[in-house]
Biopython code that builds the backbone (N, CA, C, O; Angstrom):
import numpy as np
from Bio.PDB.StructureBuilder import StructureBuilder

atoms = [
    (1, "MET", "N", (16.632, -9.501, 12.331)),
    (1, "MET", "CA", (15.324, -9.188, 12.852)),
    (1, "MET", "C", (14.387, -10.342, 12.569)),
    (1, "MET", "O", (14.665, -11.175, 11.706)),
    (2, "ASN", "N", (13.286, -10.397, 13.284)),
    (2, "ASN", "CA", (12.289, -11.444, 13.097)),
    (2, "ASN", "C", (10.984, -10.854, 12.595)),
    (2, "ASN", "O", (10.610, -9.735, 12.948)),
    (3, "ILE", "N", (10.298, -11.632, 11.764)),
    (3, "ILE", "CA", (8.952, -11.263, 11.319)),
    (3, "ILE", "C", (8.010, -12.410, 11.674)),
    (3, "ILE", "O", (8.434, -13.560, 11.784)),
    (4, "THR", "N", (6.748, -12.094, 11.849)),
    (4, "THR", "CA", (5.732, -13.097, 12.111)),
    (4, "THR", "C", (5.028, -13.413, 10.807)),
    (4, "THR", "O", (4.580, -12.514, 10.097)),
    (5, "ILE", "N", (4.934, -14.701, 10.496)),
    (5, "ILE", "CA", (4.259, -15.138, 9.278)),
    (5, "ILE", "C", (3.082, -16.013, 9.670)),
    (5, "ILE", "O", (3.194, -16.893, 10.523)),
    (6, "LYS", "N", (1.941, -15.750, 9.023)),
    (6, "LYS", "CA", (0.744, -16.574, 9.193)),
    (6, "LYS", "C", (0.375, -17.139, 7.833)),
    (6, "LYS", "O", (0.277, -16.402, 6.852)),
    (7, "VAL", "N", (0.172, -18.450, 7.777)),
    (7, "VAL", "CA", (-0.212, -19.081, 6.524)),
    (7, "VAL", "C", (-1.535, -19.823, 6.694)),
    (7, "VAL", "O", (-1.785, -20.466, 7.714)),
    (8, "TYR", "N", (-2.347, -19.717, 5.694)),
    (8, "TYR", "CA", (-3.588, -20.473, 5.591)),
    (8, "TYR", "C", (-3.392, -21.366, 4.374)),
    (8, "TYR", "O", (-3.249, -20.880, 3.252)),
    (9, "LEU", "N", (-3.387, -22.673, 4.605)),
    (9, "LEU", "CA", (-3.082, -23.642, 3.564)),
    (9, "LEU", "C", (-4.210, -24.647, 3.407)),
    (9, "LEU", "O", (-5.047, -24.812, 4.295)),
    (10, "HIS", "N", (-4.216, -25.310, 2.269)),
    (10, "HIS", "CA", (-5.187, -26.366, 2.002)),
    (10, "HIS", "C", (-4.401, -27.615, 1.627)),
    (10, "HIS", "O", (-3.581, -27.594, 0.709)),
    (11, "VAL", "N", (-4.659, -28.702, 2.344)),
    (11, "VAL", "CA", (-4.006, -29.977, 2.047)),
    (11, "VAL", "C", (-4.947, -31.115, 2.415)),
    (11, "VAL", "O", (-5.605, -31.088, 3.455)),
    (12, "LYS", "N", (-4.995, -32.093, 1.560)),
    (12, "LYS", "CA", (-5.823, -33.281, 1.810)),
    (12, "LYS", "C", (-7.251, -32.912, 2.192)),
    (12, "LYS", "O", (-7.786, -33.412, 3.181)),
    (13, "GLU", "N", (-7.862, -32.037, 1.405)),
    (13, "GLU", "CA", (-9.255, -31.609, 1.598)),
    (13, "GLU", "C", (-9.492, -30.900, 2.935)),
    (13, "GLU", "O", (-10.624, -30.844, 3.416)),
    (14, "THR", "N", (-8.441, -30.367, 3.524)),
    (14, "THR", "CA", (-8.555, -29.678, 4.804)),
    (14, "THR", "C", (-7.833, -28.342, 4.737)),
    (14, "THR", "O", (-6.732, -28.249, 4.196)),
    (15, "ASN", "N", (-8.457, -27.310, 5.288)),
    (15, "ASN", "CA", (-7.795, -26.016, 5.429)),
    (15, "ASN", "C", (-7.164, -25.948, 6.808)),
    (15, "ASN", "O", (-7.758, -26.402, 7.787)),
    (16, "PHE", "N", (-5.969, -25.388, 6.895)),
    (16, "PHE", "CA", (-5.379, -25.197, 8.216)),
    (16, "PHE", "C", (-4.571, -23.922, 8.263)),
    (16, "PHE", "O", (-4.176, -23.366, 7.238)),
    (17, "TYR", "N", (-4.341, -23.480, 9.477)),
    (17, "TYR", "CA", (-3.650, -22.224, 9.766)),
    (17, "TYR", "C", (-2.431, -22.535, 10.608)),
    (17, "TYR", "O", (-2.475, -23.379, 11.503)),
    (18, "GLN", "N", (-1.343, -21.844, 10.312)),
    (18, "GLN", "CA", (-0.136, -21.992, 11.115)),
    (18, "GLN", "C", (0.580, -20.650, 11.143)),
    (18, "GLN", "O", (0.533, -19.892, 10.174)),
    (19, "SER", "N", (1.237, -20.361, 12.252)),
    (19, "SER", "CA", (2.009, -19.118, 12.335)),
    (19, "SER", "C", (3.328, -19.386, 13.043)),
    (19, "SER", "O", (3.491, -20.363, 13.775)),
    (20, "GLY", "N", (4.268, -18.469, 12.792)),
    (20, "GLY", "CA", (5.562, -18.599, 13.419)),
    (20, "GLY", "C", (6.386, -17.344, 13.229)),
    (20, "GLY", "O", (6.018, -16.455, 12.461)),
    (21, "SER", "N", (7.491, -17.279, 13.923)),
    (21, "SER", "CA", (8.403, -16.147, 13.840)),
    (21, "SER", "C", (9.658, -16.603, 13.101)),
    (21, "SER", "O", (10.200, -17.673, 13.375)),
    (22, "PHE", "N", (10.117, -15.765, 12.149)),
    (22, "PHE", "CA", (11.221, -16.153, 11.292)),
    (22, "PHE", "C", (12.256, -15.042, 11.183)),
    (22, "PHE", "O", (11.905, -13.868, 11.075)),
    (23, "PRO", "N", (13.538, -15.418, 11.212)),
    (23, "PRO", "CA", (14.593, -14.413, 11.057)),
    (23, "PRO", "C", (14.756, -14.016, 9.591)),
    (23, "PRO", "O", (14.703, -14.867, 8.703)),
    (24, "VAL", "N", (14.951, -12.741, 9.345)),
    (24, "VAL", "CA", (15.270, -12.228, 8.012)),
    (24, "VAL", "C", (16.400, -11.216, 8.172)),
    (24, "VAL", "O", (16.575, -10.622, 9.236)),
    (25, "LEU", "N", (17.153, -11.035, 7.109)),
    (25, "LEU", "CA", (18.218, -10.043, 7.160)),
    (25, "LEU", "C", (17.622, -8.643, 7.193)),
    (25, "LEU", "O", (16.782, -8.297, 6.362)),
    (26, "ASN", "N", (18.054, -7.857, 8.139)),
    (26, "ASN", "CA", (17.554, -6.495, 8.301)),
    (26, "ASN", "C", (17.772, -5.677, 7.028)),
    (26, "ASN", "O", (16.895, -4.913, 6.624)),
    (27, "SER", "N", (18.933, -5.831, 6.397)),
    (27, "SER", "CA", (19.229, -5.061, 5.181)),
    (27, "SER", "C", (18.295, -5.441, 4.033)),
    (27, "SER", "O", (17.839, -4.567, 3.295)),
    (28, "ASP", "N", (18.005, -6.734, 3.872)),
    (28, "ASP", "CA", (17.063, -7.170, 2.831)),
    (28, "ASP", "C", (15.660, -6.656, 3.117)),
    (28, "ASP", "O", (14.952, -6.210, 2.214)),
    (29, "PHE", "N", (15.270, -6.722, 4.381)),
    (29, "PHE", "CA", (13.926, -6.279, 4.760)),
    (29, "PHE", "C", (13.749, -4.784, 4.510)),
    (29, "PHE", "O", (12.684, -4.351, 4.071)),
    (30, "LYS", "N", (14.780, -3.999, 4.787)),
    (30, "LYS", "CA", (14.696, -2.552, 4.545)),
    (30, "LYS", "C", (14.568, -2.245, 3.053)),
    (30, "LYS", "O", (13.856, -1.316, 2.672)),
    (31, "LYS", "N", (15.257, -3.024, 2.201)),
    (31, "LYS", "CA", (15.203, -2.808, 0.754)),
    (31, "LYS", "C", (13.835, -3.165, 0.184)),
    (31, "LYS", "O", (13.262, -2.399, -0.591)),
    (32, "ASP", "N", (13.311, -4.327, 0.569)),
    (32, "ASP", "CA", (12.041, -4.810, 0.019)),
    (32, "ASP", "C", (11.371, -5.742, 1.033)),
    (32, "ASP", "O", (11.531, -6.960, 0.959)),
    (33, "PRO", "N", (10.630, -5.172, 1.969)),
    (33, "PRO", "CA", (10.057, -5.990, 3.046)),
    (33, "PRO", "C", (9.093, -7.068, 2.546)),
    (33, "PRO", "O", (9.120, -8.192, 3.047)),
    (34, "ASP", "N", (8.256, -6.750, 1.584)),
    (34, "ASP", "CA", (7.283, -7.740, 1.114)),
    (34, "ASP", "C", (7.974, -8.934, 0.464)),
    (34, "ASP", "O", (7.636, -10.082, 0.754)),
    (35, "TRP", "N", (8.936, -8.669, -0.412)),
    (35, "TRP", "CA", (9.626, -9.761, -1.096)),
    (35, "TRP", "C", (10.448, -10.589, -0.115)),
    (35, "TRP", "O", (10.481, -11.815, -0.226)),
    (36, "THR", "N", (11.105, -9.952, 0.831)),
    (36, "THR", "CA", (11.888, -10.672, 1.837)),
    (36, "THR", "C", (10.983, -11.586, 2.660)),
    (36, "THR", "O", (11.337, -12.733, 2.930)),
    (37, "ALA", "N", (9.831, -11.085, 3.053)),
    (37, "ALA", "CA", (8.864, -11.895, 3.803)),
    (37, "ALA", "C", (8.326, -13.027, 2.937)),
    (37, "ALA", "O", (8.128, -14.139, 3.427)),
    (38, "ALA", "N", (8.090, -12.758, 1.663)),
    (38, "ALA", "CA", (7.567, -13.780, 0.753)),
    (38, "ALA", "C", (8.546, -14.942, 0.609)),
    (38, "ALA", "O", (8.131, -16.101, 0.571)),
    (39, "ILE", "N", (9.832, -14.642, 0.528)),
    (39, "ILE", "CA", (10.845, -15.699, 0.421)),
    (39, "ILE", "C", (10.856, -16.549, 1.689)),
    (39, "ILE", "O", (10.902, -17.777, 1.616)),
    (40, "ALA", "N", (10.814, -15.899, 2.845)),
    (40, "ALA", "CA", (10.795, -16.642, 4.115)),
    (40, "ALA", "C", (9.546, -17.523, 4.203)),
    (40, "ALA", "O", (9.621, -18.677, 4.625)),
    (41, "ALA", "N", (8.413, -16.979, 3.806)),
    (41, "ALA", "CA", (7.161, -17.738, 3.845)),
    (41, "ALA", "C", (7.212, -18.920, 2.877)),
    (41, "ALA", "O", (6.796, -20.027, 3.219)),
    (42, "TYR", "N", (7.717, -18.684, 1.684)),
    (42, "TYR", "CA", (7.821, -19.748, 0.685)),
    (42, "TYR", "C", (8.678, -20.903, 1.207)),
    (42, "TYR", "O", (8.301, -22.069, 1.087)),
    (43, "GLU", "N", (9.825, -20.569, 1.783)),
    (43, "GLU", "CA", (10.711, -21.610, 2.315)),
    (43, "GLU", "C", (10.027, -22.413, 3.412)),
    (43, "GLU", "O", (10.181, -23.632, 3.489)),
    (44, "TRP", "N", (9.276, -21.726, 4.253)),
    (44, "TRP", "CA", (8.559, -22.420, 5.332)),
    (44, "TRP", "C", (7.468, -23.315, 4.760)),
    (44, "TRP", "O", (7.298, -24.449, 5.209)),
    (45, "ILE", "N", (6.735, -22.820, 3.781)),
    (45, "ILE", "CA", (5.671, -23.615, 3.159)),
    (45, "ILE", "C", (6.261, -24.855, 2.486)),
    (45, "ILE", "O", (5.644, -25.920, 2.503)),
    (46, "GLN", "N", (7.443, -24.725, 1.900)),
    (46, "GLN", "CA", (8.100, -25.885, 1.296)),
    (46, "GLN", "C", (8.432, -26.935, 2.358)),
    (46, "GLN", "O", (8.310, -28.134, 2.107)),
    (47, "GLN", "N", (8.849, -26.487, 3.540)),
    (47, "GLN", "CA", (9.112, -27.424, 4.639)),
    (47, "GLN", "C", (7.820, -28.109, 5.071)),
    (47, "GLN", "O", (7.803, -29.318, 5.301)),
    (48, "ILE", "N", (6.743, -27.341, 5.181)),
    (48, "ILE", "CA", (5.444, -27.913, 5.551)),
    (48, "ILE", "C", (5.034, -28.946, 4.508)),
    (48, "ILE", "O", (4.581, -30.038, 4.850)),
    (49, "ASN", "N", (5.194, -28.597, 3.246)),
    (49, "ASN", "CA", (4.833, -29.495, 2.152)),
    (49, "ASN", "C", (5.618, -30.803, 2.240)),
    (49, "ASN", "O", (5.059, -31.885, 2.063)),
    (50, "LYS", "N", (6.902, -30.695, 2.511)),
    (50, "LYS", "CA", (7.751, -31.886, 2.638)),
    (50, "LYS", "C", (7.299, -32.750, 3.818)),
    (50, "LYS", "O", (7.241, -33.974, 3.702)),
    (51, "ASN", "N", (6.979, -32.123, 4.949)),
    (51, "ASN", "CA", (6.557, -32.855, 6.138)),
    (51, "ASN", "C", (5.186, -33.499, 5.960)),
    (51, "ASN", "O", (4.924, -34.565, 6.517)),
    (52, "MET", "N", (4.315, -32.861, 5.191)),
    (52, "MET", "CA", (2.967, -33.387, 4.982)),
    (52, "MET", "C", (2.993, -34.544, 3.988)),
    (52, "MET", "O", (2.125, -35.415, 4.021)),
    (53, "GLY", "N", (3.988, -34.549, 3.107)),
    (53, "GLY", "CA", (4.081, -35.615, 2.121)),
    (53, "GLY", "C", (2.996, -35.537, 1.066)),
    (53, "GLY", "O", (2.687, -36.533, 0.412)),
    (54, "ASP", "N", (2.424, -34.375, 0.902)),
    (54, "ASP", "CA", (1.353, -34.195, -0.065)),
    (54, "ASP", "C", (1.410, -32.773, -0.594)),
    (54, "ASP", "O", (2.138, -31.935, -0.061)),
    (55, "SER", "N", (0.661, -32.507, -1.616)),
    (55, "SER", "CA", (0.664, -31.186, -2.224)),
    (55, "SER", "C", (-0.113, -30.191, -1.368)),
    (55, "SER", "O", (-1.288, -30.399, -1.064)),
    (56, "VAL", "N", (0.554, -29.116, -0.987)),
    (56, "VAL", "CA", (-0.046, -28.069, -0.175)),
    (56, "VAL", "C", (-0.399, -26.905, -1.092)),
    (56, "VAL", "O", (0.431, -26.462, -1.885)),
    (57, "SER", "N", (-1.625, -26.412, -0.986)),
    (57, "SER", "CA", (-2.054, -25.242, -1.749)),
    (57, "SER", "C", (-2.092, -24.035, -0.827)),
    (57, "SER", "O", (-2.571, -24.117, 0.304)),
    (58, "ILE", "N", (-1.584, -22.920, -1.319)),
    (58, "ILE", "CA", (-1.575, -21.682, -0.545)),
    (58, "ILE", "C", (-2.934, -21.008, -0.670)),
    (58, "ILE", "O", (-3.427, -20.789, -1.777)),
    (59, "VAL", "N", (-3.536, -20.680, 0.472)),
    (59, "VAL", "CA", (-4.800, -19.949, 0.487)),
    (59, "VAL", "C", (-4.507, -18.471, 0.744)),
    (59, "VAL", "O", (-4.877, -17.617, -0.061)),
    (60, "GLN", "N", (-3.845, -18.166, 1.863)),
    (60, "GLN", "CA", (-3.459, -16.797, 2.192)),
    (60, "GLN", "C", (-2.178, -16.804, 3.016)),
    (60, "GLN", "O", (-1.911, -17.739, 3.771)),
    (61, "VAL", "N", (-1.387, -15.733, 2.854)),
    (61, "VAL", "CA", (-0.151, -15.571, 3.618)),
    (61, "VAL", "C", (-0.035, -14.114, 4.055)),
    (61, "VAL", "O", (-0.183, -13.197, 3.248)),
    (62, "PHE", "N", (0.230, -13.918, 5.339)),
    (62, "PHE", "CA", (0.403, -12.585, 5.901)),
    (62, "PHE", "C", (1.707, -12.535, 6.685)),
    (62, "PHE", "O", (2.162, -13.548, 7.216)),
    (63, "TYR", "N", (2.304, -11.348, 6.751)),
    (63, "TYR", "CA", (3.421, -11.165, 7.686)),
    (63, "TYR", "C", (3.142, -9.934, 8.527)),
    (63, "TYR", "O", (2.498, -8.982, 8.083)),
    (64, "ASN", "N", (3.639, -9.978, 9.745)),
    (64, "ASN", "CA", (3.444, -8.901, 10.728)),
    (64, "ASN", "C", (1.994, -8.442, 10.784)),
    (64, "ASN", "O", (1.692, -7.250, 10.740)),
    (65, "GLU", "N", (1.116, -9.419, 10.880)),
    (65, "GLU", "CA", (-0.320, -9.254, 11.079)),
    (65, "GLU", "C", (-1.111, -8.805, 9.857)),
    (65, "GLU", "O", (-1.999, -9.534, 9.415)),
    (66, "GLU", "N", (-0.822, -7.629, 9.290)),
    (66, "GLU", "CA", (-1.736, -7.069, 8.295)),
    (66, "GLU", "C", (-1.223, -7.065, 6.865)),
    (66, "GLU", "O", (-1.953, -6.638, 5.971)),
    (67, "ASN", "N", (-0.017, -7.514, 6.609)),
    (67, "ASN", "CA", (0.568, -7.427, 5.273)),
    (67, "ASN", "C", (0.307, -8.703, 4.469)),
    (67, "ASN", "O", (0.921, -9.739, 4.723)),
    (68, "ASP", "N", (-0.599, -8.620, 3.510)),
    (68, "ASP", "CA", (-0.971, -9.762, 2.678)),
    (68, "ASP", "C", (0.051, -9.924, 1.551)),
    (68, "ASP", "O", (0.194, -9.047, 0.699)),
    (69, "ILE", "N", (0.760, -11.058, 1.558)),
    (69, "ILE", "CA", (1.776, -11.325, 0.538)),
    (69, "ILE", "C", (1.461, -12.609, -0.229)),
    (69, "ILE", "O", (2.357, -13.242, -0.788)),
    (70, "THR", "N", (0.207, -12.981, -0.250)),
    (70, "THR", "CA", (-0.203, -14.233, -0.883)),
    (70, "THR", "C", (0.298, -14.338, -2.323)),
    (70, "THR", "O", (0.922, -15.332, -2.691)),
    (71, "GLU", "N", (0.028, -13.328, -3.127)),
    (71, "GLU", "CA", (0.402, -13.395, -4.544)),
    (71, "GLU", "C", (1.919, -13.406, -4.739)),
    (71, "GLU", "O", (2.423, -14.076, -5.641)),
    (72, "LEU", "N", (2.642, -12.675, -3.905)),
    (72, "LEU", "CA", (4.103, -12.697, -4.000)),
    (72, "LEU", "C", (4.664, -14.083, -3.684)),
    (72, "LEU", "O", (5.565, -14.561, -4.372)),
    (73, "VAL", "N", (4.133, -14.723, -2.651)),
    (73, "VAL", "CA", (4.619, -16.051, -2.264)),
    (73, "VAL", "C", (4.387, -17.039, -3.409)),
    (73, "VAL", "O", (5.224, -17.907, -3.658)),
    (74, "LYS", "N", (3.274, -16.910, -4.094)),
    (74, "LYS", "CA", (2.978, -17.804, -5.215)),
    (74, "LYS", "C", (3.936, -17.593, -6.381)),
    (74, "LYS", "O", (4.083, -18.481, -7.221)),
    (75, "LYS", "N", (4.592, -16.433, -6.450)),
    (75, "LYS", "CA", (5.532, -16.126, -7.534)),
    (75, "LYS", "C", (6.954, -16.572, -7.236)),
    (75, "LYS", "O", (7.775, -16.640, -8.151)),
    (76, "VAL", "N", (7.267, -16.877, -5.980)),
    (76, "VAL", "CA", (8.630, -17.285, -5.601)),
    (76, "VAL", "C", (8.897, -18.662, -6.200)),
    (76, "VAL", "O", (8.055, -19.558, -6.147)),
    (77, "ARG", "N", (10.077, -18.803, -6.764)),
    (77, "ARG", "CA", (10.506, -20.084, -7.321)),
    (77, "ARG", "C", (11.873, -20.434, -6.749)),
    (77, "ARG", "O", (12.660, -19.540, -6.440)),
    (78, "PRO", "N", (12.164, -21.727, -6.605)),
    (78, "PRO", "CA", (13.478, -22.101, -6.076)),
    (78, "PRO", "C", (14.598, -21.706, -7.023)),
    (78, "PRO", "O", (14.428, -21.697, -8.242)),
    (79, "ILE", "N", (15.732, -21.382, -6.449)),
    (79, "ILE", "CA", (16.925, -21.068, -7.222)),
    (79, "ILE", "C", (17.675, -22.378, -7.473)),
    (79, "ILE", "O", (17.969, -23.126, -6.540)),
    (80, "ILE", "N", (17.971, -22.635, -8.713)),
    (80, "ILE", "CA", (18.627, -23.909, -9.062)),
    (80, "ILE", "C", (20.072, -23.660, -9.419)),
    (80, "ILE", "O", (20.799, -24.600, -9.742)),
]
sb = StructureBuilder()
sb.init_structure("model")
sb.init_model(0)
sb.init_chain("A")
sb.init_seg("    ")
for serial, (resi, resn, name, xyz) in enumerate(atoms, 1):
    if name == "N":
        sb.init_residue(resn, " ", resi, " ")
    sb.init_atom(name, np.array(xyz, "f"), 0.0, 1.0, " ", f" {name:<3s}", serial, name[0])
structure = sb.get_structure()
């Protein structure tokens, strides 16, 4: 299944907004939709950060329009 993620980020003294549709496992989403969305958002933000070549700060993150997962996304850490 796909979810829509909207991110509001701050980089290089500028705020910007970006949105996109991302695939997630249906079984994971049914178990814990917020955490599953937070992982997808975190991975996308890491890609944005890599492409920007600078430190990106998270302002707000939503999935499927009204679900605010900002604090969850800030808690996600890479698996080593």
